Each structure stands twice: as C-alpha cells, then as structure tokens.
ROSE-4610 file (N, C-alpha, C; in Angstrom, 1 decimal, always signed):
// ROSE-4610
residu = [M/M/M/G/G/G/S/S/S/N/N/N/K/K/K/N/N/N/K/K/K/V/V/V/T/T/T/A/A/A/V/V/V/I/I/I/P/P/P/A/A/A/Y/Y/Y/N/N/N/E/E/E/E/E/E/E/E/E/T/T/T/I/I/I/R/R/R/A/A/A/V/V/V/I/I/I/K/K/K/S/S/S/V/V/V/R/R/R/P/P/P/H/H/H/V/V/V/D/D/D/K/K/K/I/I/I/L/L/L/V/V/V/V/V/V/L/L/L/S/S/S/K/K/K/N/N/N/S/S/S/S/S/S/D/D/D/G/G/G/T/T/T/E/E/E/R/R/R/I/I/I/L/L/L/K/K/K/S/S/S/M/M/M/K/K/K/I/I/I/D/D/D/Y/Y/Y/V/V/V/I/I/I/D/D/D/H/H/H/G/G/G/K/K/K/G/G/G/K/K/K/G/G/G/D/D/D/A/A/A/L/L/L/R/R/R/Q/Q/Q/G/G/G/A/A/A/M/M/M/E/E/E/V/V/V/T/T/T/T/T/T/G/G/G/I/I/I/T/T/T/L/L/L/F/F/F/I/I/I/D/D/D/A/A/A/D/D/D/G/G/G/S/S/S/H/H/H/E/E/E/T/T/T/N/N/N/D/D/D/I/I/I/P/P/P/K/K/K/L/L/L/L/L/L/N/N/N/P/P/P/I/I/I/K/K/K/N/N/N/G/G/G/S/S/S/A/A/A/D/D/D/M/M/M/V/V/V/V/V/V/G/G/G/S/S/S/R/R/R/A/A/A/T/T/T/G/G/G/G/G/G/S/S/S/D/D/D/E/E/E/L/L/L/H/H/H/G/G/G/T/T/T/L/L/L/Y/Y/Y/M/M/M/F/F/F/L/L/L/K/K/K/H/H/H/I/I/I/A/A/A/T/T/T/G/G/G/L/L/L/I/I/I/M/M/M/L/L/L/I/I/I/I/I/I/N/N/N/Y/Y/Y/R/R/R/W/W/W/G/G/G/V/V/V/R/R/R/L/L/L/T/T/T/E/E/E/C/C/C/E/E/E/N/N/N/G/G/G/F/F/F/R/R/R/A/A/A/I/I/I/R/R/R/T/T/T/S/S/S/V/V/V/L/L/L/R/R/R/S/S/S/L/L/L/G/G/G/L/L/L/K/K/K/A/A/A/N/N/N/H/H/H/F/F/F/D/D/D/I/I/I/E/E/E/Q/Q/Q/E/E/E/M/M/M/V/V/V/M/M/M/K/K/K/A/A/A/L/L/L/K/K/K/K/K/K/K/K/K/I/I/I/H/H/H/I/I/I/K/K/K/E/E/E/V/V/V/S/S/S/S/S/S/H/H/H/E/E/E/Y/Y/Y/E/E/E/R/R/R/K/K/K/G/G/G/G/G/G/Q/Q/Q/S/S/S/K/K/K/L/L/L/F/F/F/I/I/I/L/L/L/R/R/R/S/S/S/G/G/G/W/W/W/R/R/R/F/F/F/F/F/F/W/W/W/R/R/R/L/L/L/L/L/L/I/I/I/D/D/D/I/I/I/W/W/W]
num = [1/1/1/2/2/2/3/3/3/4/4/4/5/5/5/6/6/6/7/7/7/8/8/8/9/9/9/10/10/10/11/11/11/12/12/12/13/13/13/14/14/14/15/15/15/16/16/16/17/17/17/18/18/18/19/19/19/20/20/20/21/21/21/22/22/22/23/23/23/24/24/24/25/25/25/26/26/26/27/27/27/28/28/28/29/29/29/30/30/30/31/31/31/32/32/32/33/33/33/34/34/34/35/35/35/36/36/36/37/37/37/38/38/38/39/39/39/40/40/40/41/41/41/42/42/42/43/43/43/44/44/44/45/45/45/46/46/46/47/47/47/48/48/48/49/49/49/50/50/50/51/51/51/52/52/52/53/53/53/54/54/54/55/55/55/56/56/56/57/57/57/58/58/58/59/59/59/60/60/60/61/61/61/62/62/62/63/63/63/64/64/64/65/65/65/66/66/66/67/67/67/68/68/68/69/69/69/70/70/70/71/71/71/72/72/72/73/73/73/74/74/74/75/75/75/76/76/76/77/77/77/78/78/78/79/79/79/80/80/80/81/81/81/82/82/82/83/83/83/84/84/84/85/85/85/86/86/86/87/87/87/88/88/88/89/89/89/90/90/90/91/91/91/92/92/92/93/93/93/94/94/94/95/95/95/96/96/96/97/97/97/98/98/98/99/99/99/100/100/100/101/101/101/102/102/102/103/103/103/104/104/104/105/105/105/106/106/106/107/107/107/108/108/108/109/109/109/110/110/110/111/111/111/112/112/112/113/113/113/114/114/114/115/115/115/116/116/116/117/117/117/118/118/118/119/119/119/120/120/120/121/121/121/122/122/122/123/123/123/124/124/124/125/125/125/126/126/126/127/127/127/128/128/128/129/129/129/130/130/130/131/131/131/132/132/132/133/133/133/134/134/134/135/135/135/136/136/136/137/137/137/138/138/138/139/139/139/140/140/140/141/141/141/142/142/142/143/143/143/144/144/144/145/145/145/146/146/146/147/147/147/148/148/148/149/149/149/150/150/150/151/151/151/152/152/152/153/153/153/154/154/154/155/155/155/156/156/156/157/157/157/158/158/158/159/159/159/160/160/160/161/161/161/162/162/162/163/163/163/164/164/164/165/165/165/166/166/166/167/167/167/168/168/168/169/169/169/170/170/170/171/171/171/172/172/172/173/173/173/174/174/174/175/175/175/176/176/176/177/177/177/178/178/178/179/179/179/180/180/180/181/181/181/182/182/182/183/183/183/184/184/184/185/185/185/186/186/186/187/187/187/188/188/188/189/189/189/190/190/190/191/191/191/192/192/192/193/193/193/194/194/194/195/195/195/196/196/196/197/197/197/198/198/198/199/199/199/200/200/200/201/201/201/202/202/202/203/203/203/204/204/204/205/205/205/206/206/206/207/207/207/208/208/208/209/209/209/210/210/210/211/211/211/212/212/212/213/213/213/214/214/214/215/215/215/216/216/216/217/217/217/218/218/218/219/219/219/220/220/220/221/221/221/222/222/222/223/223/223/224/224/224/225/225/225/226/226/226/227/227/227/228/228/228]
x = [-11.5/-11.3/-12.0/-12.1/-12.7/-14.2/-14.9/-16.3/-17.0/-18.3/-19.0/-18.9/-18.7/-18.5/-17.4/-16.3/-15.2/-15.1/-16.2/-16.2/-16.7/-16.3/-16.4/-17.2/-18.1/-18.8/-18.4/-17.8/-17.6/-18.8/-19.4/-20.5/-20.0/-20.2/-19.7/-20.8/-21.1/-22.2/-21.6/-22.4/-21.9/-23.0/-22.6/-23.5/-22.7/-22.9/-22.2/-20.6/-20.2/-18.7/-18.1/-18.5/-18.0/-16.5/-16.0/-14.5/-13.7/-14.2/-13.4/-13.9/-15.1/-15.7/-15.0/-14.6/-13.9/-12.6/-11.8/-10.5/-10.7/-11.7/-12.0/-12.4/-13.2/-13.7/-12.5/-11.6/-10.5/-9.5/-9.4/-8.4/-9.0/-10.3/-11.0/-11.1/-11.3/-11.7/-10.7/-9.4/-8.5/-8.6/-9.3/-9.3/-10.6/-11.6/-13.0/-13.5/-14.6/-15.3/-16.4/-17.0/-18.1/-18.0/-18.6/-18.7/-20.2/-20.7/-22.0/-22.0/-22.4/-22.4/-23.9/-24.1/-25.4/-25.4/-26.1/-26.1/-27.2/-26.9/-27.9/-29.0/-30.2/-31.3/-31.2/-30.4/-30.2/-29.0/-28.3/-27.1/-27.6/-26.8/-27.2/-26.0/-24.9/-23.8/-23.7/-22.5/-22.3/-22.0/-22.1/-21.8/-22.5/-23.8/-24.5/-24.0/-23.7/-23.2/-21.9/-21.0/-19.7/-20.0/-20.9/-21.2/-21.7/-22.5/-23.0/-21.9/-21.0/-19.9/-18.9/-18.8/-17.9/-18.6/-19.9/-20.7/-20.6/-20.8/-20.8/-22.2/-22.5/-23.8/-24.0/-25.3/-25.6/-27.1/-27.5/-28.9/-29.0/-30.2/-30.4/-31.1/-30.6/-31.2/-32.4/-32.9/-34.1/-33.9/-32.6/-32.3/-32.3/-32.3/-32.4/-31.1/-30.0/-28.7/-27.8/-26.6/-25.6/-26.1/-26.7/-27.1/-28.1/-29.1/-30.1/-29.4/-28.4/-27.7/-27.0/-26.3/-25.6/-26.5/-27.6/-28.6/-29.2/-29.5/-30.0/-29.0/-27.7/-26.7/-26.5/-26.6/-26.4/-27.5/-28.7/-29.7/-29.5/-28.7/-28.4/-27.2/-26.4/-25.2/-25.5/-24.8/-25.0/-23.8/-22.7/-21.5/-21.4/-20.5/-20.3/-19.8/-19.0/-18.4/-18.8/-19.0/-19.3/-18.2/-17.7/-16.7/-17.4/-17.3/-17.8/-16.6/-16.7/-15.6/-16.3/-15.8/-16.4/-15.9/-16.6/-16.4/-15.5/-15.0/-14.3/-12.8/-12.2/-10.8/-10.0/-10.7/-10.0/-9.4/-9.8/-9.3/-8.2/-7.3/-6.2/-6.6/-6.9/-7.4/-6.4/-5.1/-4.2/-4.3/-5.1/-5.3/-6.5/-7.2/-8.4/-8.0/-6.9/-6.6/-6.5/-6.0/-5.8/-7.2/-8.2/-9.5/-10.2/-9.9/-10.6/-10.0/-8.7/-8.0/-8.5/-8.7/-9.2/-10.6/-11.4/-12.8/-12.6/-11.8/-11.6/-11.0/-10.1/-9.4/-10.2/-11.3/-12.2/-11.8/-10.9/-10.5/-11.3/-12.2/-13.0/-14.3/-15.3/-16.5/-16.7/-16.0/-16.0/-14.6/-14.1/-12.8/-12.9/-12.5/-12.6/-11.2/-11.1/-9.9/-9.7/-8.6/-8.5/-7.6/-8.2/-7.5/-6.7/-7.1/-6.4/-4.9/-4.8/-3.5/-2.8/-3.6/-3.1/-2.9/-3.5/-3.3/-4.4/-4.6/-5.7/-5.2/-5.4/-5.2/-6.4/-7.5/-8.8/-8.9/-8.5/-8.8/-7.7/-7.3/-6.4/-6.4/-5.7/-5.5/-6.4/-7.6/-8.6/-9.3/-9.9/-10.7/-11.8/-12.4/-13.5/-13.1/-12.0/-11.5/-11.0/-10.5/-10.1/-11.3/-12.4/-13.6/-14.2/-14.1/-14.6/-13.8/-12.5/-11.6/-11.9/-12.1/-12.4/-13.8/-14.8/-16.1/-16.0/-15.2/-15.1/-14.4/-13.4/-12.6/-13.5/-14.4/-15.3/-16.2/-16.8/-17.7/-17.0/-15.8/-15.1/-14.8/-14.4/-14.1/-15.3/-16.5/-17.7/-18.1/-17.9/-18.2/-17.2/-15.9/-14.9/-15.3/-15.7/-16.0/-17.2/-18.2/-19.5/-19.3/-18.5/-18.3/-17.0/-16.2/-14.9/-14.0/-13.9/-13.0/-12.0/-11.1/-10.1/-10.0/-11.2/-11.2/-10.8/-10.3/-9.9/-10.7/-11.6/-12.3/-13.7/-14.7/-16.1/-16.8/-16.2/-16.9/-16.3/-15.2/-14.6/-15.5/-15.8/-16.6/-15.9/-14.6/-13.8/-13.8/-14.5/-14.6/-15.2/-15.0/-15.5/-16.2/-17.2/-18.1/-18.7/-18.8/-19.5/-20.9/-21.4/-22.7/-23.8/-23.8/-24.8/-24.9/-23.7/-23.7/-24.3/-23.9/-24.4/-25.9/-26.5/-28.0/-28.6/-27.9/-28.5/-28.5/-27.9/-27.7/-29.0/-29.8/-31.0/-30.7/-29.9/-29.5/-30.6/-30.7/-31.8/-31.4/-30.1/-29.7/-29.8/-30.2/-30.3/-29.1/-28.3/-27.3/-25.9/-24.9/-23.5/-23.3/-24.2/-24.1/-24.3/-24.5/-24.7/-23.4/-22.2/-21.0/-20.9/-21.2/-21.2/-22.3/-23.4/-24.5/-24.0/-23.4/-22.9/-22.0/-21.0/-20.1/-20.8/-21.6/-22.3/-23.2/-23.9/-24.8/-24.1/-22.9/-22.1/-21.5/-21.1/-20.6/-21.7/-22.9/-24.0/-24.2/-24.0/-24.2/-22.9/-21.9/-20.6/-19.9/-20.1/-19.4/-18.0/-17.1/-15.7/-15.3/-14.8/-14.4/-12.9/-12.2/-10.8/-10.6/-9.5/-9.1/-7.8/-7.6/-6.3/-6.0/-4.7/-4.3/-4.6/-5.1/-5.3/-5.4/-4.6/-4.5/-5.6/-6.1/-7.2/-6.6/-6.8/-6.4/-7.5/-7.1/-8.1/-8.9/-10.1/-10.9/-10.3/-10.4/-9.7/-10.5/-11.8/-12.6/-14.0/-14.8/-16.2/-16.2/-17.3/-17.5/-18.0/-17.5/-18.0/-19.5/-20.2/-21.6/-21.9/-20.9/-21.0/-20.7/-21.7/-21.5/-21.7/-20.6/-20.6/-21.4/-21.3/-22.0/-23.6/-24.0/-25.4/-25.9/-25.1/-25.6/-24.8/-23.8/-23.0/-23.8/-25.0/-25.8/-26.3/-26.3/-26.8/-25.9/-24.6/-23.7/-23.9/-24.2/-24.4/-25.8/-26.8/-28.1/-28.0/-27.2/-27.0/-26.4/-25.4/-24.8/-25.8/-26.7/-27.7/-28.7/-29.2/-30.3/-29.8/-28.5/-28.0/-27.0/-26.7/-25.7/-26.3/-27.6/-28.2/-28.9]
y = [-13.0/-12.6/-13.6/-14.8/-15.8/-15.8/-16.3/-16.4/-15.1/-15.1/-13.8/-13.1/-13.9/-13.3/-12.2/-12.4/-11.5/-10.7/-10.8/-9.9/-8.5/-7.5/-6.1/-5.3/-4.5/-3.5/-2.2/-1.3/+0.1/+0.9/+1.5/+2.4/+3.9/+4.6/+5.9/+6.9/+7.7/+8.7/+9.9/+10.4/+11.4/+12.5/+13.7/+14.9/+15.9/+16.0/+17.0/+16.8/+15.6/+15.3/+14.9/+15.6/+15.2/+15.4/+16.3/+16.6/+15.5/+14.7/+13.7/+12.3/+12.0/+10.7/+9.7/+10.0/+9.1/+8.6/+9.5/+9.1/+8.3/+8.7/+7.9/+6.5/+6.3/+4.9/+4.1/+4.7/+4.0/+3.6/+4.4/+4.1/+3.1/+3.1/+2.1/+0.8/+0.7/-0.5/-1.7/-1.5/-2.7/-3.3/-2.7/-3.1/-3.8/-3.7/-4.2/-5.1/-5.8/-6.7/-6.0/-5.0/-4.3/-2.8/-2.0/-0.6/-0.2/+0.5/+1.1/+2.6/+3.4/+4.8/+5.2/+5.9/+6.4/+7.9/+8.2/+9.5/+10.3/+11.6/+12.4/+12.8/+12.7/+13.2/+14.6/+15.4/+16.8/+17.1/+16.1/+16.4/+17.0/+18.0/+18.7/+18.8/+18.2/+18.2/+17.0/+16.6/+15.5/+14.2/+14.1/+12.8/+11.6/+11.7/+10.6/+10.2/+11.1/+10.8/+10.0/+10.4/+9.8/+8.3/+8.1/+6.8/+5.9/+6.4/+5.6/+5.3/+6.2/+6.0/+4.9/+4.9/+3.9/+2.6/+2.5/+1.3/+0.9/+1.9/+1.7/+1.6/+0.6/+0.5/+1.7/+2.2/+3.3/+3.4/+3.9/+4.2/+5.7/+6.2/+7.6/+7.7/+8.5/+8.6/+9.5/+9.8/+10.6/+12.1/+12.4/+13.9/+14.4/+13.5/+14.0/+14.3/+13.8/+14.0/+12.8/+12.9/+11.8/+10.6/+10.8/+9.7/+8.8/+9.5/+8.8/+8.0/+8.6/+8.0/+6.7/+6.8/+5.6/+4.5/+4.9/+3.9/+3.2/+3.9/+3.3/+2.4/+2.9/+2.1/+0.8/+0.8/-0.4/-1.4/-1.0/-2.0/-2.6/-2.1/-2.6/-3.6/-3.6/-4.4/-5.8/-6.7/-8.1/-8.9/-8.1/-8.8/-8.7/-9.5/-9.5/-8.3/-7.5/-6.3/-5.1/-4.0/-2.7/-1.7/-1.1/-0.1/+1.2/+2.2/+3.6/+4.5/+5.2/+6.2/+7.3/+8.5/+9.7/+9.9/+10.7/+10.8/+12.0/+12.7/+14.0/+13.8/+12.6/+12.4/+12.7/+12.8/+13.2/+12.0/+10.8/+9.6/+8.9/+8.3/+7.6/+6.2/+5.9/+4.6/+3.5/+3.8/+2.7/+2.2/+2.9/+2.4/+1.4/+1.2/+0.3/-1.0/-1.7/-3.0/-3.0/-1.9/-1.7/-1.7/-1.1/-1.1/-2.5/-3.2/-4.5/-5.7/-5.7/-6.9/-7.3/-6.3/-6.7/-7.4/-7.0/-7.6/-9.0/-9.1/-10.4/-11.4/-11.0/-12.0/-12.1/-11.5/-11.7/-10.9/-10.0/-9.3/-8.0/-7.6/-6.5/-6.6/-5.9/-5.9/-4.5/-3.5/-2.2/-1.6/-1.0/-0.3/+1.1/+2.1/+3.5/+4.0/+4.8/+5.5/+6.7/+6.8/+7.8/+9.0/+10.2/+11.4/+11.9/+11.6/+12.0/+11.5/+10.2/+9.6/+9.7/+9.8/+9.8/+11.2/+12.2/+13.6/+14.0/+15.3/+15.8/+17.2/+17.4/+18.7/+19.6/+19.0/+19.8/+20.4/+19.7/+20.2/+21.1/+22.1/+23.1/+24.3/+25.3/+26.5/+27.7/+27.4/+28.6/+28.4/+29.5/+29.5/+28.5/+28.5/+27.6/+26.1/+25.8/+24.4/+24.1/+25.1/+25.0/+24.7/+25.4/+25.2/+23.8/+23.4/+22.1/+21.0/+21.2/+20.2/+20.1/+21.3/+21.3/+20.6/+20.9/+20.2/+18.7/+18.3/+16.9/+16.2/+16.9/+16.3/+16.2/+17.2/+17.1/+16.0/+15.8/+14.7/+13.4/+13.3/+12.0/+11.7/+12.8/+12.6/+12.1/+12.6/+12.2/+10.7/+10.4/+9.0/+8.0/+8.4/+7.5/+7.3/+8.4/+8.3/+7.4/+7.6/+6.9/+5.4/+5.0/+3.5/+2.9/+3.7/+3.2/+2.8/+3.5/+3.1/+4.3/+4.0/+5.1/+5.3/+5.6/+5.9/+7.4/+7.6/+9.0/+9.6/+8.8/+9.2/+8.6/+9.4/+8.8/+9.4/+10.5/+11.2/+11.0/+10.3/+10.2/+9.2/+9.6/+8.8/+7.6/+7.5/+6.4/+5.2/+4.2/+3.1/+1.8/+0.7/-0.6/-1.2/-2.0/-2.7/-3.9/-4.9/-6.2/-5.8/-6.2/-5.7/-6.1/-7.3/-7.8/-6.9/-6.5/-5.6/-4.3/-3.8/-2.5/-2.4/-3.5/-3.5/-3.7/-4.2/-4.5/-3.2/-2.1/-0.9/-0.1/-0.2/+0.6/+2.1/+2.4/+3.8/+4.7/+5.9/+6.8/+8.1/+8.5/+9.9/+10.1/+11.2/+11.6/+12.4/+12.9/+13.9/+13.3/+14.3/+13.8/+13.2/+13.3/+12.7/+11.2/+10.6/+9.2/+8.4/+9.0/+8.3/+8.2/+9.3/+9.3/+8.4/+8.4/+7.4/+6.0/+5.7/+4.3/+3.8/+4.7/+4.3/+4.2/+5.1/+5.1/+3.8/+3.5/+2.4/+1.1/+1.1/-0.1/-0.3/+0.7/+0.6/+0.2/+0.6/+0.2/-1.3/-1.9/-3.3/-4.1/-3.4/-4.0/-4.7/-4.0/-4.5/-4.0/-4.8/-4.5/-3.6/-2.4/-1.3/-1.2/-1.1/-0.8/+0.5/+1.1/+2.2/+1.9/+2.5/+2.5/+3.9/+4.3/+5.6/+5.8/+6.9/+7.2/+8.8/+9.2/+10.7/+11.2/+12.3/+13.0/+14.2/+14.2/+15.2/+16.3/+17.4/+18.4/+17.8/+18.1/+17.6/+18.0/+17.1/+17.3/+18.2/+18.5/+19.3/+19.4/+20.3/+20.5/+21.3/+21.2/+22.0/+21.1/+21.3/+20.5/+20.8/+19.7/+19.9/+20.0/+20.0/+20.1/+21.5/+22.2/+23.6/+23.6/+23.6/+23.4/+24.5/+25.7/+26.8/+26.6/+25.9/+25.8/+24.4/+23.4/+22.1/+21.4/+22.1/+21.5/+21.0/+21.7/+21.3/+19.8/+19.3/+18.0/+16.9/+17.2/+16.2/+16.2/+17.3/+17.4/+16.8/+17.0/+16.4/+14.9/+14.4/+13.0/+12.4/+13.1/+12.7/+12.5/+13.5/+13.4/+12.3/+12.1/+11.1/+9.7/+9.5/+8.1/+7.7/+8.6/+8.2/+7.3/+7.2/+6.3/+5.2]
z = [-1.1/+0.3/+1.3/+0.8/+1.7/+1.7/+2.7/+2.8/+2.8/+2.6/+2.6/+4.0/+5.0/+6.3/+6.4/+5.6/+5.6/+4.3/+3.5/+2.3/+2.7/+1.9/+2.3/+1.2/+1.7/+0.8/+1.3/+0.5/+0.8/+0.5/+1.6/+1.4/+1.4/+0.3/+0.1/+0.0/+1.0/+0.8/+0.0/-0.9/-1.9/-2.1/-1.9/-2.1/-2.9/-4.2/-5.0/-4.9/-5.2/-5.1/-6.4/-7.5/-8.8/-9.0/-8.1/-8.2/-7.7/-6.8/-6.1/-6.2/-6.5/-6.4/-7.3/-8.5/-9.4/-8.7/-8.2/-7.6/-6.3/-5.5/-4.3/-4.7/-5.6/-6.0/-6.5/-7.3/-7.9/-6.7/-5.7/-4.7/-3.6/-3.5/-2.6/-3.2/-4.5/-5.2/-4.9/-4.9/-4.7/-3.3/-2.4/-1.0/-0.6/-1.5/-1.1/-2.2/-1.8/-2.8/-3.6/-2.9/-3.6/-3.2/-4.1/-3.8/-4.0/-3.0/-3.1/-2.8/-3.7/-3.4/-3.1/-2.0/-1.7/-2.1/-3.1/-3.7/-3.1/-2.7/-2.1/-3.1/-2.7/-3.5/-3.9/-3.1/-3.3/-4.2/-4.6/-5.5/-6.8/-7.2/-8.4/-9.4/-9.1/-10.0/-10.9/-11.4/-12.3/-11.6/-10.3/-9.6/-10.2/-10.4/-10.9/-12.3/-13.1/-14.5/-14.4/-13.4/-13.3/-12.8/-11.8/-11.3/-12.5/-13.3/-14.5/-15.4/-15.7/-16.6/-16.1/-14.7/-14.1/-13.8/-14.1/-13.8/-12.3/-11.5/-10.0/-9.5/-8.7/-8.1/-7.2/-7.3/-6.4/-6.1/-5.0/-4.6/-4.3/-4.4/-4.1/-2.8/-1.9/-0.6/-0.5/+0.7/+0.8/+1.0/+0.9/+1.0/+2.4/+3.4/+4.8/+5.5/+4.9/+5.5/+5.5/+6.0/+6.0/+6.7/+7.9/+8.7/+8.0/+7.3/+6.5/+5.4/+4.8/+3.7/+4.2/+5.3/+5.8/+6.2/+6.8/+7.2/+6.0/+5.0/+3.8/+3.1/+3.1/+2.5/+3.3/+4.6/+5.5/+5.1/+4.8/+4.5/+3.1/+2.3/+0.9/+0.9/+2.0/+2.0/+2.1/+1.3/+1.4/+1.8/+2.1/+2.6/+4.1/+4.7/+6.2/+6.8/+6.1/+6.6/+5.8/+6.5/+5.9/+6.2/+5.1/+5.3/+4.9/+5.8/+5.5/+5.2/+4.1/+3.7/+3.0/+3.3/+2.7/+1.2/+0.5/-1.0/-1.3/-0.3/-0.5/-0.6/-0.5/-0.7/+0.6/+1.7/+2.9/+3.7/+3.3/+4.1/+3.3/+4.1/+3.6/+3.2/+1.9/+1.6/+1.7/+1.8/+2.1/+3.5/+4.3/+5.7/+5.8/+4.7/+4.7/+5.3/+4.9/+5.5/+7.0/+7.5/+9.0/+9.6/+9.0/+9.6/+9.5/+8.4/+8.1/+8.9/+9.1/+9.6/+11.0/+12.0/+13.3/+13.2/+12.3/+12.1/+11.5/+10.5/+9.8/+10.7/+11.6/+12.5/+13.8/+14.0/+15.1/+16.4/+16.3/+17.5/+17.7/+16.8/+17.0/+16.1/+16.4/+15.6/+14.9/+15.4/+14.8/+15.0/+13.9/+13.9/+13.3/+14.1/+13.7/+13.4/+12.3/+12.0/+12.9/+13.7/+14.7/+14.1/+14.0/+13.6/+14.8/+16.0/+17.2/+17.2/+16.8/+16.7/+15.4/+14.3/+13.0/+12.4/+13.1/+12.6/+11.6/+11.6/+10.7/+10.2/+8.9/+8.2/+8.4/+8.9/+9.0/+10.3/+11.4/+12.8/+13.3/+12.6/+13.1/+12.2/+12.6/+11.8/+11.9/+12.4/+12.5/+13.8/+14.3/+15.5/+15.4/+14.2/+14.0/+14.2/+13.6/+13.8/+15.2/+15.9/+17.3/+18.1/+17.9/+18.7/+18.4/+17.1/+16.7/+17.5/+17.5/+18.2/+19.7/+20.3/+21.8/+22.0/+21.2/+21.4/+21.2/+20.2/+19.9/+21.1/+21.6/+22.8/+24.0/+24.2/+25.4/+25.3/+24.1/+23.9/+24.1/+23.6/+23.8/+25.2/+26.0/+27.4/+28.1/+27.8/+28.5/+28.2/+26.9/+26.4/+27.1/+27.2/+27.9/+29.3/+30.0/+31.4/+31.6/+30.8/+30.9/+30.8/+29.8/+29.6/+30.0/+30.6/+31.1/+30.0/+28.9/+27.8/+27.6/+26.6/+26.3/+24.8/+24.3/+22.8/+22.6/+21.4/+21.0/+19.9/+19.3/+18.1/+18.1/+17.8/+17.6/+16.4/+15.8/+14.8/+13.4/+13.3/+12.0/+11.1/+9.9/+9.0/+8.4/+8.7/+8.1/+9.1/+8.9/+9.8/+9.2/+9.8/+9.4/+10.5/+10.1/+11.2/+10.6/+11.4/+11.1/+10.7/+9.5/+9.0/+10.0/+10.5/+11.4/+12.7/+13.1/+14.3/+13.9/+12.8/+12.3/+12.3/+11.8/+11.7/+13.1/+14.0/+15.4/+16.2/+15.8/+16.6/+16.7/+15.7/+15.7/+15.5/+14.6/+14.4/+13.9/+14.4/+14.0/+13.5/+13.7/+13.3/+11.8/+11.4/+10.0/+9.5/+10.5/+10.2/+10.5/+10.6/+10.9/+12.2/+13.1/+14.4/+14.4/+13.2/+13.1/+13.5/+13.2/+13.6/+15.1/+15.8/+17.3/+17.8/+17.2/+17.7/+17.5/+16.4/+16.2/+17.3/+17.7/+18.7/+20.1/+20.4/+21.7/+21.8/+20.8/+20.9/+20.8/+20.2/+20.2/+21.6/+22.3/+23.7/+24.6/+24.4/+25.2/+25.1/+23.9/+23.7/+24.0/+24.5/+24.9/+23.7/+22.5/+21.3/+21.3/+20.9/+21.0/+19.9/+20.2/+19.3/+19.4/+18.3/+18.2/+17.4/+17.6/+16.8/+16.1/+14.9/+14.2/+13.8/+13.8/+13.4/+11.9/+11.6/+10.2/+10.0/+9.0/+8.8/+8.0/+8.4/+7.6/+6.8/+5.5/+4.7/+4.5/+4.0/+3.6/+2.4/+2.4/+1.3/-0.1/-1.0/-2.3/-3.3/-2.9/-3.8/-3.2/-3.8/-3.3/-2.0/-1.3/-0.1/+1.0/+2.3/+3.4/+3.6/+4.0/+4.2/+5.7/+6.5/+8.0/+8.4/+9.0/+9.5/+11.0/+11.7/+13.2/+13.9/+13.4/+14.1/+14.0/+12.9/+12.6/+13.2/+13.2/+13.5/+14.6/+15.2/+16.3/+17.5/+17.7/+18.8/+18.7/+17.5/+17.3/+18.0/+18.1/+18.7/+20.2/+20.8/+22.2/+22.6/+21.7/+21.8/+21.7/+20.8/+20.6/+21.9/+22.5/+23.7/+24.8/+24.9/+26.0/+25.8/+24.6/+24.4/+24.3/+24.1/+23.9/+25.1/+26.0/+27.0/+28.0/+28.1/+29.1/+28.3]
C-alpha cells in the first residue's frame, strides 16, 4: 500500500464479542496492513481465546469504556492511517476503501461513515431508537451551526483518520462520546473532514454496550464542554 504514510492499522475495540470478532477480522483484513484489537479488561467471554487462535495482535484496556480503548489503541498504532471499526459486525467492511481513499489522496484528514446517507437498521423501529435519532440529529445541528459545516454524522464508530492528526486532538473521553469529541476537536483545529455513505446493520451477535437512557447525557455534556 505504498509508504508508511498511507499504510493502515484497523483498531477494533472489543468487549465480549466472541460471536462476531472472527468474522469481522476476516472481512477487515484484506483492506488494511495491520489489525489491532483493544480488548476490554472487563471481557469475560472467549474473545481473547479467539484472538490468540487467529494470531491477532491485541492489547487489554483499562476497563474504563470505549473511549479509553480507542485512545489506548491510537497510542499503539505505527502506521500513517488509523481505521476504527466496531467488533459487532454492524459496519459494511466493503466500504473501507471509501473511507481510506480521501486520506490517501490528500483530500481529507478524517473520513466518517455516514448512516444518515447510507441508512441504518439500528436507528428505527422503536421509541427508544426514535429518541436516539432525534438526540443525534439535534447534536449534529448544533455542531453544524457552530462551525459552519454540513456534516450528517459525528457518532458513528466507523471512520478513518490520519494517525498524526488523531494524536494531536488531545482526546479525553472514556465512553462512547469519544467519536463526537473527535469530530468536534477536529473542527476546532480546522481539520478537513469528509463523509462517505455507509450502511449500518443490526449487530450480528452479543449485546450493545451503549444504553442511551443511562448514558445519553454524556453526549450533551460533551457538546457543552467542547463546543468552545
């Protein structure tokens, strides 16, 4: 894939994902140079055993949440580009080249997969998902107004970013709001962000670790503390 500048490490956070991790790794592998799984300290299933059997590099996080896992993974990356993708099988791995190409050709430093334009099997069907969709849209509206942009997505975990840019952002979130923090701090630094359409599927196994009714406040708190 050329010089190290354009080589790619896929960072995959995993917390009790034994049902899906093998298939996700196999589908990601053709598109990247390296794979690094950040395994939650709190994992209690067979995910680690599967990683060992597949001879996949992994580190164990501090058990603080997804944000902590992504920050730890970012510090381990040695390639020029970092790709983040979840371990639950919800992302379309065939879209990985679409995320990477704008960074490789120099037209963007961060590319986010947009569920707003690509569609989502998760963000519909129940009152819970409807409220989640409304809250996400409100946050996105405020971000767009604040920085004069027209983004449709800030919370999807499927994204690619120049590694040097990633490390310059000074990310602090320990939880799922890390993706929102990443976008907001990149906009603050006038980093060029692009979006590509990507469909989100229902997770292929396991259980979601994001509980909006319990932790949704974090996204609005993140908005308040990082918008200035």
